[in-house]
C-alpha positions as CSV (number, residue, x, y, z in Angstrom):
1,M,-42.5,-23.4,-7.0
2,K,-44.9,-25.9,-8.3
3,M,-48.8,-25.9,-6.5
4,H,-50.0,-29.6,-5.2
5,I,-54.0,-29.0,-5.6
6,T,-55.3,-31.9,-3.2
7,R,-59.0,-33.4,-3.3
8,K,-59.8,-31.3,-0.2
9,D,-58.4,-28.3,-2.0
10,I,-60.9,-28.9,-4.6
11,Y,-63.8,-29.8,-2.0
12,I,-63.2,-26.6,-0.3
13,F,-63.5,-24.4,-3.4
14,I,-66.5,-25.9,-4.7
15,I,-68.1,-25.8,-1.1
16,Q,-67.0,-21.6,-1.3
17,V,-68.5,-21.2,-4.9
18,V,-71.9,-22.8,-3.7
19,V,-72.0,-20.3,-0.6
20,A,-70.9,-17.7,-2.5
21,A,-74.0,-18.7,-5.8
22,F,-76.5,-19.3,-2.3
23,I,-75.7,-16.1,-0.8
24,F,-76.0,-13.7,-4.7
25,L,-79.3,-15.8,-5.6
26,L,-80.9,-15.8,-2.5
27,P,-82.6,-12.3,-2.7
28,A,-83.7,-13.0,-5.9
29,A,-85.0,-16.1,-5.1
30,T,-87.0,-14.7,-2.5
31,G,-87.7,-11.4,-4.4
32,Y,-89.6,-13.7,-7.3
33,A,-91.4,-16.2,-4.2
34,S,-92.8,-13.2,-3.0
35,S,-94.0,-11.3,-6.6
36,Y,-93.9,-14.3,-8.9
37,N,-92.5,-11.0,-10.9
38,W,-89.0,-12.5,-13.3
39,E,-88.3,-8.6,-13.4
40,T,-88.5,-7.8,-9.9
41,A,-86.0,-11.1,-9.5
42,R,-83.2,-9.8,-12.2
43,A,-83.7,-6.4,-10.6
44,T,-82.9,-7.8,-7.1
45,L,-80.2,-9.9,-8.3
46,W,-78.2,-7.0,-10.1
47,M,-78.5,-5.0,-6.9
48,T,-77.4,-7.8,-4.7
49,W,-74.0,-8.0,-7.6
50,S,-73.7,-4.7,-7.5
51,W,-73.3,-4.6,-4.0
52,L,-71.4,-7.7,-3.4
53,H,-69.0,-8.6,-6.5
54,I,-66.1,-6.6,-5.1
55,S,-66.6,-8.4,-1.8
56,L,-66.3,-12.0,-3.7
57,V,-63.4,-10.9,-5.8
58,M,-61.9,-9.9,-2.2
59,Y,-62.4,-12.9,-0.6
60,F,-61.2,-15.1,-3.2
61,L,-58.4,-13.1,-3.9
62,N,-57.4,-13.3,-0.2
63,F,-57.9,-16.6,0.6
64,Y,-55.9,-18.2,-2.3
65,V,-52.9,-15.3,-2.6
66,F,-53.1,-12.7,-0.5
67,A,-53.5,-14.3,3.0
68,P,-51.3,-17.5,2.2
69,F,-48.6,-16.2,0.9
70,L,-48.5,-12.5,2.6
71,M,-50.7,-12.9,5.8
72,L,-49.7,-16.3,7.0
73,R,-45.9,-15.8,5.9
74,H,-45.5,-12.7,8.3
75,R,-46.0,-10.4,5.6
76,K,-48.4,-8.3,7.0
77,K,-47.7,-4.7,5.8
78,W,-47.4,-5.8,2.1
79,F,-51.1,-8.1,3.1
80,V,-52.3,-4.6,4.0
81,I,-50.9,-2.4,1.2
82,A,-52.0,-4.8,-1.6
83,N,-55.7,-5.2,-0.2
84,I,-55.4,-1.5,-0.5
85,I,-54.3,-1.0,-4.0
86,V,-57.0,-3.2,-4.6
87,L,-59.5,-1.6,-3.2
88,I,-58.5,1.5,-4.6
89,I,-58.4,0.5,-8.2
90,A,-62.2,-1.3,-7.5
91,H,-63.4,1.6,-6.1
92,S,-61.9,3.9,-8.5
93,P,-64.7,5.1,-10.6
94,H,-66.4,5.6,-7.5
95,I,-63.9,7.6,-5.7
96,F,-63.3,9.7,-9.0
97,Y,-67.4,10.2,-9.6
98,D,-68.2,14.4,-9.8
99,T,-71.1,13.9,-7.4
100,N,-71.6,17.2,-7.9
101,S,-74.4,17.1,-9.9
102,L,-75.9,14.9,-7.8
103,A,-78.9,16.1,-5.2
104,P,-77.5,16.8,-1.5
105,W,-80.1,13.3,-0.8
106,M,-78.5,11.4,-3.8
107,R,-75.0,12.9,-2.7
108,A,-75.9,11.2,0.8
109,G,-77.2,8.2,-0.7
110,Y,-74.4,7.4,-2.9
111,Y,-71.3,7.7,-0.4
112,S,-73.6,5.3,2.5
113,F,-73.4,2.5,-0.8
114,L,-69.4,3.2,-1.0
115,V,-69.0,3.2,2.2
116,V,-71.2,-0.1,2.9
117,S,-69.7,-1.6,0.2
118,I,-66.1,-0.8,1.9
119,L,-66.8,-1.9,4.8
120,L,-68.5,-5.5,2.8
121,E,-65.1,-6.0,1.4
122,V,-63.3,-5.3,4.6
123,L,-65.5,-8.3,6.4
124,A,-64.6,-10.4,3.4
125,I,-60.9,-9.8,3.2
126,M,-61.1,-10.6,7.4
127,G,-63.6,-13.5,6.5
128,A,-60.9,-15.3,4.2
129,T,-57.4,-14.3,5.9
130,T,-59.7,-15.9,9.4
131,I,-60.6,-19.0,7.6
132,R,-57.1,-19.3,5.7
133,Y,-55.4,-19.4,9.2
134,L,-58.0,-21.9,10.8
135,M,-57.5,-23.8,8.4
136,R,-53.3,-23.6,8.7
137,Q,-53.6,-24.6,12.5
138,Q,-55.7,-27.5,11.9
139,D,-53.0,-28.7,9.2
140,L,-50.2,-27.6,11.9
141,E,-52.0,-29.5,14.2
142,R,-52.6,-32.4,12.1
143,Q,-48.6,-32.6,11.5
144,L,-47.4,-32.4,14.7
145,R,-50.1,-35.1,15.7
146,E,-48.4,-37.4,12.9
147,E,-44.6,-36.1,13.8
148,K,-45.8,-36.7,17.5
149,Q,-47.0,-40.5,16.8
150,K,-43.8,-41.3,14.3
151,H,-41.5,-40.2,17.4
152,T,-43.9,-42.6,19.1
153,E,-43.9,-45.1,17.7
154,A,-39.9,-45.0,16.4
155,E,-39.2,-44.9,20.4
156,L,-41.6,-47.9,21.4
157,E,-39.2,-49.5,18.1
158,W,-36.3,-48.4,19.8
159,L,-37.7,-49.2,22.9
160,K,-38.6,-53.0,22.0
161,N,-35.7,-53.8,21.0
162,Q,-33.7,-53.6,23.6
163,L,-33.1,-56.8,24.6
164,N,-28.9,-57.2,26.2
165,P,-27.0,-58.6,23.2
166,H,-25.1,-60.3,25.9
167,F,-27.9,-62.9,26.6
168,L,-27.0,-63.9,23.1
169,F,-23.7,-64.6,23.3
170,N,-24.0,-66.7,27.3
171,T,-26.5,-68.6,25.9
172,L,-24.4,-69.6,23.0
173,N,-21.3,-70.3,25.4
174,N,-23.8,-72.5,27.5
175,I,-25.0,-74.3,24.5
176,S,-21.5,-74.9,23.5
177,S,-20.7,-76.2,26.7
178,L,-23.4,-78.7,27.1
179,V,-22.6,-80.1,23.6
180,Q,-20.3,-82.3,25.3
181,I,-22.5,-83.0,28.4
182,D,-25.8,-83.9,27.4
183,A,-26.4,-83.2,23.4
184,D,-30.1,-83.3,24.0
185,L,-30.5,-81.0,25.8
186,A,-28.1,-78.5,24.0
187,Q,-30.3,-79.8,20.6
188,D,-33.4,-78.6,22.8
189,S,-32.0,-75.5,23.8
190,I,-30.4,-74.6,20.2
191,A,-34.5,-75.0,19.1
192,Q,-35.0,-72.9,21.8
193,L,-33.0,-70.3,20.9
194,S,-34.3,-70.7,17.2
195,D,-38.0,-70.1,18.2
196,L,-37.1,-66.9,20.8
197,L,-35.0,-65.4,17.7
198,R,-37.6,-66.2,15.4
199,Y,-40.5,-64.6,17.6
200,A,-38.1,-61.3,18.3
201,M,-37.0,-60.6,14.6
202,Y,-40.5,-61.6,12.8
203,E,-43.5,-61.8,15.4
204,T,-43.0,-58.4,17.0
205,R,-43.4,-56.3,14.1
206,H,-46.9,-55.4,14.8
207,E,-48.3,-53.0,17.3
208,T,-49.7,-55.9,19.2
209,V,-49.4,-59.8,19.5
210,P,-51.2,-62.6,20.7
211,L,-50.7,-63.1,24.4
212,K,-50.3,-66.8,23.9
213,G,-46.9,-66.4,21.7
214,E,-45.4,-64.0,24.4
215,V,-45.7,-66.3,27.1
216,E,-44.5,-69.5,24.8
217,F,-41.4,-66.3,24.1
218,M,-40.9,-65.9,27.9
219,Q,-40.9,-69.3,28.7
220,N,-38.3,-70.2,26.2
221,Y,-36.4,-66.8,27.5
222,I,-36.7,-68.2,31.1
223,D,-35.3,-71.9,30.4
224,L,-32.4,-70.7,28.3
225,M,-31.4,-68.0,31.2
226,R,-31.6,-71.1,34.0
227,L,-28.7,-72.8,32.1
228,R,-26.6,-70.1,33.4
229,C,-27.8,-70.9,37.0
230,N,-26.4,-73.7,39.2
231,E,-28.2,-76.2,41.6
232,K,-28.0,-72.6,44.5
233,T,-30.8,-70.9,42.5
234,T,-34.6,-72.1,42.6
235,I,-36.6,-70.6,39.9
236,N,-40.8,-71.0,39.9
237,C,-42.2,-69.6,37.1
238,Q,-46.1,-69.6,36.5
239,L,-47.2,-68.5,32.9
240,S,-51.2,-68.9,32.7
241,M,-54.1,-67.8,31.0
242,V,-57.6,-67.8,31.0
243,N,-58.2,-65.3,28.3
244,Y,-56.2,-66.7,25.0
245,Q,-57.6,-64.0,23.1
246,L,-56.1,-60.9,24.4
247,D,-53.5,-59.3,23.0
248,I,-50.6,-57.4,24.0
249,A,-47.3,-55.0,23.4
250,P,-44.6,-57.4,22.0
251,L,-41.5,-58.0,24.6
252,L,-43.0,-55.9,27.1
253,F,-42.1,-58.1,30.5
254,I,-38.6,-59.5,29.2
255,S,-36.7,-57.1,31.0
256,L,-38.1,-57.4,33.8
257,I,-37.4,-61.1,33.6
258,E,-34.0,-60.5,32.4
259,N,-33.1,-57.7,35.4
260,A,-34.4,-60.4,37.8
261,F,-31.5,-63.3,36.3
262,K,-28.8,-59.9,36.3
263,H,-29.6,-59.0,39.4
264,G,-31.1,-61.8,41.5
265,V,-28.4,-64.6,40.5
266,S,-25.3,-65.2,42.9
267,S,-23.1,-68.3,42.4
268,G,-22.2,-68.9,45.6
269,R,-25.1,-67.9,47.6
270,D,-28.8,-69.1,47.4
271,S,-30.8,-67.5,45.1
272,R,-34.7,-67.0,44.2
273,I,-36.9,-66.3,41.1
274,N,-40.4,-66.3,41.0
275,I,-42.3,-64.9,38.0
276,T,-46.1,-65.3,37.4
277,L,-48.5,-64.0,34.8
278,T,-51.9,-64.4,35.0
279,T,-55.1,-63.1,33.4
280,D,-58.8,-62.1,34.6
281,D,-60.8,-61.6,31.5
282,H,-59.2,-58.6,30.4
283,L,-57.0,-57.8,33.5
284,L,-53.6,-59.0,33.4
285,T,-51.1,-59.3,36.4
286,F,-47.1,-59.6,35.7
287,I,-45.1,-60.4,39.0
288,C,-41.5,-60.7,39.1
289,E,-39.9,-61.3,42.6
290,N,-35.7,-62.5,43.0
291,T,-33.1,-61.8,45.6
292,N,-30.9,-58.6,45.6
293,Y,-27.4,-59.2,44.8
294,P,-26.5,-55.7,43.8
295,K,-23.9,-55.6,41.5
296,D,-20.3,-53.5,42.4
297,E,-19.5,-50.2,41.4
298,Q,-17.0,-52.1,38.5
299,N,-19.8,-53.5,37.1
300,R,-23.1,-51.6,37.1
301,S,-23.2,-51.6,33.4
302,G,-27.0,-51.5,32.5
303,S,-27.9,-51.0,35.9
304,G,-32.0,-50.1,35.9
305,I,-32.2,-49.3,31.8
306,G,-34.7,-52.4,31.4
307,I,-37.2,-51.3,34.3
308,E,-36.9,-47.4,33.1
309,N,-37.7,-48.9,29.2
310,T,-40.6,-50.8,30.4
311,K,-41.8,-48.1,32.2
312,R,-41.2,-46.0,29.6
313,R,-43.5,-48.4,27.1
314,L,-46.0,-48.7,29.7
315,E,-46.8,-44.8,30.0
316,L,-46.9,-44.7,25.7
317,I,-48.8,-47.7,25.5
318,Y,-50.8,-48.2,28.6
319,K,-51.8,-44.7,29.8
320,D,-54.2,-44.9,32.7
321,R,-55.0,-48.4,32.1
322,Y,-51.8,-49.6,34.1
323,T,-50.3,-49.6,37.7
324,W,-46.7,-50.6,38.6
325,E,-45.3,-51.6,42.0
326,Q,-42.0,-51.6,42.8
327,S,-40.2,-52.2,46.4
328,L,-37.2,-54.0,48.8
329,Q,-37.8,-55.7,51.6
330,D,-35.8,-58.5,53.1
331,N,-33.3,-58.0,50.2
332,I,-36.4,-59.4,48.1
333,Y,-36.6,-57.4,45.1
334,H,-40.3,-57.3,43.9
335,V,-42.6,-55.6,41.1
336,Q,-45.8,-55.8,40.0
337,V,-47.6,-54.2,36.5
338,T,-51.0,-55.0,36.1
339,I,-52.5,-53.9,32.7
340,Q,-55.9,-53.3,31.3
341,L,-56.0,-54.7,28.0
């Protein structure tokens, strides 16, 4: 398997080398500073090397080989065996050294040196493994965040594209009927539909869009939906802005407007739709009210999906920065969304 060395790997290696050099040189530097004697500093450096050189080898060996390829791959038994073998090889001169010729006090010092050395090496193994484990956890958490972000972006993209495809066909049919009745109105409607589709296809690729463009899109959408309504339907639309510098997630309220026309208009009964959008500093309020004419059981396609999509997008984009109010009273369906932009 081909290894891929990143800039982060190089930085980590350099930091470890610098820290190791500091640990080895600090006692010698301290000895020289107190005595100004190079021989003392050299002797101290040699003593430090005698105590710590195997620990240094064990640290780097575990950090770059045993921990990533054995311990973190759930081969703990081989991890332990590998470290024991290396320790035995490293200390074989000491283990098989004949201490019978040494005085008792020297023998005790020799074994003390051996035990302390092994303890330091075990600490080096534990330190290297712990650091590797923490780095791996950090990488996994970063990957999890990236995957979650990608999933969220994909979900938002899917939710954003949930415009009812029947809208396009119905609008084209309505415009086709207008051609022979009112050619000017038909031409204006075609221009509005063109602007609407251009905005939906090209202007909504960013996470946020200028509120002004979003308001123009909603106005075009509402004007085209008017073509489907007869004289029994009253539509009041007030999309006013105080702050033109605000940005907002694209196509956020279109499902609510579509829902109002889908469930709030009856061809044979009086119908009413009220849509308002206002801004106050960075606070945006969208209100949509419509008469409620539920579909029968044979025609429930898409019922409630638009509302759930809108709620989901609000939760993903404006979590803890929005409020949602929804009610049905006296056959009037009311929804109000307030967002802190």
